[in-house]
C-alpha positions in Angstrom: 90.9 65.1 -110.3 94.0 65.8 -111.3 92.9 67.5 -114.7 90.2 69.0 -113.2 92.2 71.2 -110.8 94.1 72.0 -113.5 91.1 73.0 -115.3 90.1 75.2 -112.4 93.5 76.6 -111.7 93.3 77.6 -115.3 90.4 79.1 -115.3 90.8 81.5 -111.5 94.2 82.6 -113.9 91.9 84.3 -117.0 89.7 85.5 -114.5 92.6 87.0 -113.1 93.8 88.5 -116.7 90.4 89.8 -117.5 90.1 91.6 -114.2 93.4 93.4 -115.2 92.2 94.1 -118.4 89.5 95.5 -117.7 91.1 97.8 -115.0 93.9 98.8 -117.5 90.9 99.6 -119.7 88.8 101.4 -117.7 92.3 103.9 -116.8 92.5 104.4 -120.9 92.0 108.0 -121.6 90.2 106.8 -125.1 86.9 106.8 -125.1 86.5 104.2 -127.9 88.5 101.8 -125.5 87.6 102.3 -122.4 83.8 102.1 -122.7 83.4 99.3 -124.5 86.7 97.8 -123.5 85.4 97.5 -119.6 82.1 96.1 -120.8 83.1 93.3 -123.0 86.1 92.7 -120.5 83.7 92.9 -117.3 81.6 90.8 -119.1 83.9 87.9 -120.1 85.1 88.4 -116.2 81.7 87.8 -115.0 81.4 84.7 -117.2 84.5 82.6 -116.1 83.7 83.4 -112.5 80.4 81.8 -113.3 81.8 79.1 -114.8 84.6 78.5 -112.4 81.7 78.9 -109.1 79.9 76.5 -110.5 82.7 74.3 -111.4 83.8 74.6 -108.3 81.1 73.4 -106.6 80.7 70.6 -109.0 84.1 69.6 -108.0 83.7 69.5 -104.0 79.9 67.3 -104.8 82.2 65.2 -106.9 85.4 64.8 -105.1 83.8 65.0 -101.3 83.2 62.0 -98.8 79.2 61.0 -98.5 78.9 59.9 -95.0 76.0 56.9 -95.8 76.5 54.3 -93.0 76.1 50.6 -93.7 73.6 48.3 -93.3 73.4 45.1 -92.0 72.6 42.5 -94.8 72.1 38.8 -95.2 72.0 36.7 -98.2 70.1 33.6 -98.3 71.4 32.3 -101.2 68.6 30.2 -102.6 68.0 29.1 -105.7 64.4 31.2 -106.5 67.2 33.9 -104.8 69.4 33.6 -107.3 67.2 33.2 -110.0 65.2 36.4 -109.1 68.4 38.2 -109.1 69.6 36.7 -112.1 66.2 38.3 -113.8 67.0 41.7 -112.4 69.9 41.6 -113.1 69.1 40.8 -116.8 66.8 43.9 -117.1 68.4 46.5 -114.6 72.1 45.6 -115.2 73.1 44.5 -118.1 72.0 48.1 -120.2 75.4 49.8 -118.7 77.4 47.0 -117.4 77.7 44.6 -121.1 78.6 46.1 -124.0 75.6 43.7 -126.0 73.2 44.1 -123.9 72.9 40.6 -122.3 74.6 38.7 -119.4 77.2 38.4 -118.6 78.4 41.6 -116.9 81.8 42.1 -117.9 81.7 45.9 -118.0 80.0 48.0 -120.5 80.6 51.0 -123.0 81.7 54.6 -122.0 78.9 56.6 -121.4 80.6 59.6 -122.7 81.2 58.0 -126.1 77.5 57.0 -126.2 76.1 60.7 -124.9 78.7 62.4 -127.8 79.4 64.9 -124.9 83.1 65.2 -123.8 82.2 63.8 -119.8 85.1 62.1 -119.3 85.9 58.0 -119.1 82.2 56.8 -117.7 83.0 52.9 -118.1 80.5 50.8 -116.3 83.1 48.1 -114.3 82.9 44.6 -114.7 81.3 43.3 -112.2 81.2 39.7 -111.9 84.1 38.0 -109.5 86.8 38.4 -112.0 86.5 42.1 -111.4 86.4 44.0 -108.1 83.3 42.6 -106.9 85.0 39.9 -104.4 87.0 43.1 -102.8 83.4 44.1 -101.6 81.5 43.1 -98.5 77.4 42.6 -99.3 77.1 45.1 -97.1 79.0 47.3 -99.9 77.0 46.2 -102.8 74.0 47.0 -100.6 75.0 50.8 -99.9 76.2 50.8 -104.1 72.9 49.6 -105.3 70.7 52.1 -103.3 73.3 54.9 -102.9 76.4 54.7 -105.6 78.3 55.3 -102.5 82.0 53.6 -102.8 83.5 51.8 -99.7 85.9 54.8 -99.6 83.4 57.1 -99.1 83.0 58.8 -102.5 80.9 58.5 -105.1 80.8 56.1 -108.0 79.3 56.1 -111.5 76.1 54.2 -109.7 75.4 57.9 -107.5 74.0 59.1 -110.7 72.0 55.6 -111.4 70.9 53.9 -107.9 68.8 51.2 -107.6 67.4 52.6 -104.7 63.5 52.2 -105.6 64.7 48.3 -105.4 63.4 46.7 -102.9 65.1 44.9 -99.8 64.3 41.4 -101.0 65.0 42.5 -104.6 68.6 44.0 -103.9 69.2 41.1 -102.1 68.3 39.1 -104.8 70.7 40.8 -107.3 73.8 40.7 -104.7 72.7 37.0 -104.5 73.2 36.2 -108.0 76.1 38.2 -108.8 78.1 36.7 -106.1 77.8 33.4 -108.0 78.3 34.5 -111.2 81.5 32.9 -113.1 84.1 35.0 -113.5 85.1 36.5 -117.0 87.6 38.4 -117.5 87.5 42.0 -118.8 89.0 45.7 -117.1 87.4 49.1 -118.0 88.9 52.5 -117.3 88.4 53.9 -113.5 85.7 56.6 -113.6 87.0 59.5 -114.5 84.8 62.6 -114.8 85.7 65.4 -117.0 85.8 69.0 -116.1 82.5 69.5 -118.6 81.3 66.3 -116.1 82.1 69.1 -112.8 79.9 71.7 -114.6 76.9 69.7 -114.9 77.1 68.3 -111.6 77.5 72.9 -110.3 74.7 73.1 -112.0 72.7 70.3 -110.6 71.8 68.4 -113.5 73.1 65.4 -111.9 70.9 63.9 -109.4 73.3 62.6 -106.3 70.0 62.6 -103.8 70.7 58.9 -103.2 74.0 59.6 -101.8 73.6 62.2 -99.2 70.5 60.6 -97.6 70.6 57.8 -94.6 69.6 54.1 -96.5 66.1 53.7 -96.3 64.3 49.7 -95.4 61.8 49.2 -98.1 59.5 46.1 -98.1 58.8 44.2 -101.1 55.3 44.2 -102.6 52.9 41.1 -103.0 53.7 40.8 -106.6 50.6 40.7 -108.7 49.3 41.9 -112.1 47.6 45.1 -110.3 48.3 49.0 -110.4 50.3 49.1 -107.5 52.8 46.9 -108.1 53.3 48.2 -111.7 54.1 51.6 -109.6 56.7 49.7 -107.7 58.3 48.1 -111.4 58.0 51.8 -112.9 60.1 53.1 -109.9 62.6 50.1 -110.3 62.8 50.9 -113.9 63.9 54.7 -113.6 60.6 55.8 -116.2 60.6 59.4 -114.3 64.4 59.5 -115.5 63.7 60.5 -118.9 59.8 60.7 -119.1 59.7 63.5 -115.9 58.0 63.5 -112.6 55.1 63.3 -113.7 56.0 61.1 -116.9 54.7 63.7 -118.9 57.4 63.8 -121.0 61.1 65.3 -121.4 63.1 65.7 -118.1 65.6 67.7 -117.5 69.0 67.1 -119.0 71.4 64.8 -119.0 68.1 62.7 -120.1 67.8 62.7 -123.8 65.5 64.5 -125.2 61.8 63.8 -126.8 61.1 61.8 -124.4 57.0 61.8 -125.1 53.5 62.2 -122.9 53.1 58.6 -121.8 50.1 59.8 -119.5 48.2 60.7 -122.9 49.5 57.7 -124.8 49.3 54.7 -122.9 45.9 54.9 -122.3 45.1 54.3 -125.2 46.9 51.3 -126.0 44.9 47.8 -124.9 46.6 45.7 -123.1 48.0 42.8 -125.5 49.9 46.9 -127.7 51.2 47.3 -124.6 53.5 43.7 -124.8 53.7 44.0 -128.1 55.4 47.5 -128.2 57.7 46.4 -125.5 58.4 43.2 -126.8 58.9 44.0 -130.4 59.5 47.8 -130.6 56.8 48.7 -132.6 53.5 50.9 -132.0 50.1 50.5 -132.3 50.5 52.6 -135.2 53.3 50.6 -136.5 55.8 53.1 -135.5 59.1 52.0 -134.4 60.0 53.4 -130.7 62.8 55.0 -131.1 66.1 53.7 -130.0 66.5 55.9 -126.7 63.9 54.0 -125.1 65.0 51.1 -123.7 61.7 48.9 -124.8 64.2 45.6 -125.0 65.3 46.0 -121.6 61.8 46.7 -120.5 60.5 43.1 -122.8 62.3 41.4 -120.9 60.2 42.0 -117.3 57.9 38.8 -116.7 54.1 38.8 -117.5 53.3 39.8 -114.4 55.4 42.3 -114.2 54.4 44.2 -117.5 51.1 43.5 -117.0 51.7 45.4 -113.5 53.2 48.5 -115.4 50.3 48.6 -117.8 48.2 48.8 -115.6 50.2 51.7 -113.6 50.4 53.7 -116.8 46.6 52.9 -118.1 45.5 54.4 -115.0 47.4 57.5 -115.0 45.2 61.1 -115.1 46.8 62.4 -118.6 48.7 65.2 -118.0 47.6 67.9 -120.8 50.2 70.4 -121.8 49.2 73.7 -123.1 
């Protein structure tokens, strides 16, 4: 936070400097200094002022408290619940909280380094019992999963990747699994966003809707290989984060560019084509699926989940772009 505050103060100082220089240029008796100077310095002043306002808004959104109320939860801890939680963790959690995409959830790599942008220190933490998991109640973890809000009311990195689409039953299964993991030592630096991250926040690139609304109860659907359950799978797999709200391709930043329009691709594939693509990374035409597509994680869905996802995507109305 201190670094971001210093950057903000620095920007304010630059604005004051350029405003003063603009005033000096306006008072000049030389036309070749006065008019170009006023235009150039005035535009620079306005530009820095705009960046400062955007960054200030982003910092406010980053550091203000979010009053998301806790909800009462009860973890049964049955063998079946823990097994379901382990399955979901191997699909949904390892992509961030593991350095090799496998359990245990000992902490992940720096998102900032992976994006190539100076976004600050963004290391997913160790969420085995050797980390800070034991400092959290089950209700705390449930709130983090659904909204990304920490016990102190502030945002966590999970605020930008919430699992709010998980049913209550599946979210509780994940918590049940997290609780019974073996402790694995390993530390990661705390979440420390950079000034650029604050600017992105201020521009609205970081979706924190989950942190601004009460937690809603979500009942589980009957697990079946149909489009209805596939819609649920597509939601908790966050397909729209990259493929856009209609799955027609290229969601806005910070999603990676180049996500294809799957409303016109998957309907052309057979179920076997889809299964093979998600489990081998090779599409029916023999092309390697791009690395930004998490096909390995999708391929870990069980056969019922994967068939349901196929039925959902196969039944979409194609969105034809002009």
